[in-house]
C-alpha positions in Angstrom: -1.2 19.2 -10.7 1.1 16.9 -12.5 0.2 13.1 -11.9 1.9 9.8 -12.0 0.3 6.5 -12.8 -0.4 4.7 -9.7 -1.8 4.0 -6.4 -4.0 3.1 -3.7 -5.4 0.7 -1.4 -9.0 0.3 -1.5 -12.2 -0.9 -0.3 -14.9 -2.0 -2.8 -18.3 -2.1 -0.8 -20.8 -2.9 -4.0 -21.0 -3.1 -7.9 -22.0 -0.2 -10.2 -25.4 -1.2 -11.0 -28.2 0.9 -12.5 -30.7 0.4 -9.6 -28.0 0.7 -7.1 -26.4 -2.0 -5.1 -25.3 -3.5 -1.7 -22.5 -5.8 -0.8 -24.5 -8.8 -1.7 -26.0 -7.5 -5.1 -22.9 -8.6 -7.0 -23.6 -12.2 -6.6 -25.4 -11.9 -9.7 -22.5 -10.2 -11.6 -19.5 -11.9 -10.2 -17.2 -11.1 -12.8 -17.8 -7.5 -12.5 -17.1 -7.4 -8.8 -14.0 -9.6 -9.2 -12.7 -7.3 -11.9 -13.1 -4.2 -9.8 -11.3 -5.7 -6.9 -8.5 -6.6 -9.1 -8.4 -3.0 -10.0 -8.4 -1.4 -6.5 -6.0 -3.8 -5.0 -3.5 -3.6 -7.9 -3.7 0.2 -7.7 -2.6 -0.1 -3.9 0.1 -2.9 -4.5 1.6 -0.7 -7.2 1.7 2.7 -5.2 2.7 2.3 -1.6 3.2 6.2 -1.5 -0.6 6.6 -1.4 -3.4 5.3 0.5 -7.2 4.7 -0.6 -9.6 6.0 1.7 -11.5 2.6 2.1 -14.8 4.1 3.4 -15.0 6.5 0.2 -15.0 3.8 -2.5 -18.4 4.4 -4.1 -20.4 4.0 -7.2 -20.0 6.9 -9.3 -23.4 9.0 -9.8 -23.0 9.0 -13.7 -23.9 5.0 -13.1 -21.2 4.1 -15.5 -20.6 0.4 -14.7 -17.0 0.4 -16.1 -15.9 3.2 -13.4 -15.2 3.4 -9.7 -15.1 6.6 -7.7 -12.2 6.7 -5.1 -10.6 8.9 -2.8 -6.7 9.1 -2.3 -4.2 10.9 -0.1 -0.4 10.8 0.1 0.7 8.5 2.9 1.9 10.2 6.1 2.6 9.7 9.8 -1.1 9.7 10.8 -1.7 8.5 14.3 -3.7 5.3 14.3 -7.0 5.6 13.0 -7.7 9.2 13.8 -7.4 10.4 10.1 -7.5 14.1 9.5 -8.0 15.3 6.0 -4.8 16.0 4.3 -4.3 16.3 0.6 -7.2 14.0 -0.1 -8.4 13.9 -3.8 -11.1 12.4 -5.8 -10.0 9.9 -8.7 -11.7 7.5 -11.0 -10.6 4.0 -12.2 -12.3 3.2 -15.5 -12.3 0.2 -17.6 -11.0 0.3 -21.1 -11.0 -2.3 -23.8 -10.0 -5.1 -24.0 -9.6 -5.7 -20.0 -7.3 -2.6 -19.4 -7.9 0.1 -16.8 -7.4 3.8 -17.1 -5.7 4.9 -13.5 -5.1 8.1 -12.2 -1.5 9.5 -12.3 -0.3 10.7 -9.1 2.2 13.4 -8.2 5.6 12.3 -7.1 6.7 13.3 -3.6 9.4 12.4 -1.1 8.1 9.0 -0.3 7.8 8.3 -4.0 11.6 9.1 -4.6 12.7 7.2 -1.3 10.8 4.0 -2.6 12.1 4.4 -6.3 15.6 4.8 -4.5 15.5 1.4 -2.8 18.7 -0.5 -3.4 20.7 2.7 -4.3 22.7 5.0 -2.1 24.9 4.7 0.7 23.0 2.5 3.4 25.5 3.4 6.2 25.4 7.0 5.5 21.5 7.0 5.5 21.5 4.9 8.7 23.5 7.5 10.5 21.8 10.4 9.0 18.4 8.9 10.2 19.8 8.2 13.6 20.8 11.8 14.1 17.7 13.2 12.9 15.6 10.8 15.0 17.7 11.7 18.0 16.9 15.2 17.4 13.1 14.6 17.2 12.6 12.3 20.0 11.5 14.6 22.7 9.3 16.5 20.4 5.6 15.5 20.1 5.9 14.1 16.5 5.3 10.9 14.6 7.7 9.9 11.5 7.1 8.2 8.6 10.1 6.0 7.7 11.2 3.7 5.1 13.3 0.8 6.1 15.3 -1.3 3.7 16.7 -4.7 4.9 20.2 -5.9 3.8 18.6 -9.2 2.8 15.1 -10.0 2.3 13.5 -11.4 5.6 10.6 -13.7 6.4 7.9 -12.0 8.3 8.6 -14.0 11.5 12.1 -12.2 11.6 10.5 -8.7 10.7 8.3 -9.1 13.8 11.3 -9.7 15.9 13.0 -6.6 14.6 9.6 -4.7 14.6 6.9 -5.7 16.8 4.5 -3.0 16.3 2.3 -2.2 13.3 3.7 -2.4 9.9 1.9 0.3 7.5 3.2 -1.4 4.2 5.2 -4.3 3.4 7.5 -3.8 0.6 7.9 -7.6 -1.1 10.2 -6.5 -4.0 13.0 -4.1 -4.8 12.4 -0.7 -6.5 11.2 -2.0 -9.9 10.9 1.2 -10.1 8.3 0.9 -7.2 8.3 -2.1 -4.9 5.5 -4.5 -4.9 3.5 -3.6 -1.7 0.7 -4.6 0.6 -0.7 -2.5 3.3 -3.0 -2.3 6.2 -6.5 -1.7 5.0 -8.3 -1.4 8.5 -11.2 -3.7 7.3 -11.6 -7.3 7.3 -13.4 -7.5 4.1 -11.9 -4.6 2.1 -9.7 -6.8 -0.3 -12.2 -9.5 -1.5 -11.2 -12.2 1.2 -11.8 -12.3 4.9 -8.7 -10.6 6.2 -9.5 -11.3 9.8 -9.6 -15.1 9.8 -7.2 -17.4 11.6 -4.1 -17.9 10.0 -4.3 -14.5 7.8 -5.1 -11.9 10.5 -2.2 -9.6 11.3 0.1 -10.9 8.5 0.7 -8.5 5.5 2.6 -11.5 3.6 -0.5 -13.7 4.1 -3.0 -11.2 3.2 -1.0 -10.4 0.1 -0.6 -14.1 -0.8 -4.3 -14.7 -0.5 -5.0 -11.9 -3.0 -2.3 -13.2 -5.5 -3.9 -16.6 -5.4 -7.5 -15.2 -6.7 -5.9 -13.8 -9.8 -6.1 -15.4 -13.0 -4.5 -15.0 -16.6 -7.6 -13.0 -17.3 -6.3 -10.4 -15.0 -3.0 -9.9 -17.0 -4.0 -6.7 -19.0 -5.7 -5.0 -16.0 -2.6 -5.8 -14.1 -0.4 -4.3 -16.8 -2.3 -1.0 -16.6 -0.7 -0.5 -13.1 2.7 -1.8 -14.2 2.3 -5.1 -12.4 3.2 -8.5 -13.9 1.3 -11.7 -12.8 4.2 -14.0 -12.8 6.3 -11.6 -10.7 3.4 -11.2 -8.3 3.1 -15.0 -7.9 6.8 -15.1 -7.3 7.0 -12.4 -4.5 3.7 -14.0 -2.9 5.3 -17.3 -2.8 8.6 -16.1 -1.3 6.6 -14.1 1.1 9.7 -12.2 2.0 10.1 -8.5 3.2 12.5 -6.4 1.3 11.7 -3.4 3.7 8.7 -1.9 5.1 7.1 1.7 5.7 6.2 2.4 9.3 4.9 5.4 11.2 5.9 5.8 14.8 7.2 8.0 17.5 11.1 8.6 17.0 12.2 7.0 20.0 10.6 3.6 18.6 12.5 3.9 15.4 15.9 4.8 17.1 16.7 1.1 17.9 16.3 0.1 14.3 19.3 2.3 13.5 21.5 -0.1 15.4 20.4 -3.5 14.1 22.7 -5.5 11.6 19.8 -6.5 9.5 19.0 -2.9 8.5 20.5 -1.6 5.3 18.9 1.9 5.3 16.6 4.0 7.4 14.9 7.0 5.7 12.6 9.8 7.0 9.9 10.6 4.4 7.7 12.9 6.7 7.4 14.3 9.9 3.9 15.2 11.7 2.7 16.6 14.9 1.4 13.8 16.9 -2.4 13.9 17.1 -2.5 16.5 14.3 
């Protein structure tokens, strides 16, 4: 399989210590844990077309303190938290000197191409085609994975008016070639801060800003390994504006979006039988 540098959202439960570890052990090695959280979050931020299987982040059996074993899968129209295994694969993040990371190269697929194409194409034509496809699917027991692009960047409060349901991934920049993103992790403590605390919970923009605020100039080399720039991340986090979003939903819920003036394009990346 040919792979592309990227992806993943992630959950780091412990440090790689020869004697094993727990969530609390890394207090003795704060730099190691912080560094690994940067790796996993950066992989996810840079690759919205894939998702990390959070419960599968683990210490490698070889006990190499510079590496983290992870599992990834292509993002697809999964219904809620009932996640069947589909295309999951093992991967490893390995630290390199000085300060870099060797990241997996992930295969490009339709969602990858749609995300890389944000800002190009005929938006009106895309919306009409998507509306026709969604109408044809609305009576079927399916869910659709859809990329929504806004005509202009919107604050989260406006996005929530347009789409009051769950947002799988917030897109906080144009293509570049992949948009800077932040996705639902499903855990309060999977990103290195309390995502369930008041003021952050249920806000992808605020979660993203919280993570960026934890970064320092010492992280520049690691971020660069994932194609990310610290200054660009800081600017995107400060603005907190959605350029688009990835959602998975029943077709009838998505159809109204094709009629809104705020929407530039609607593109269907995948379709799955509901409950599959």
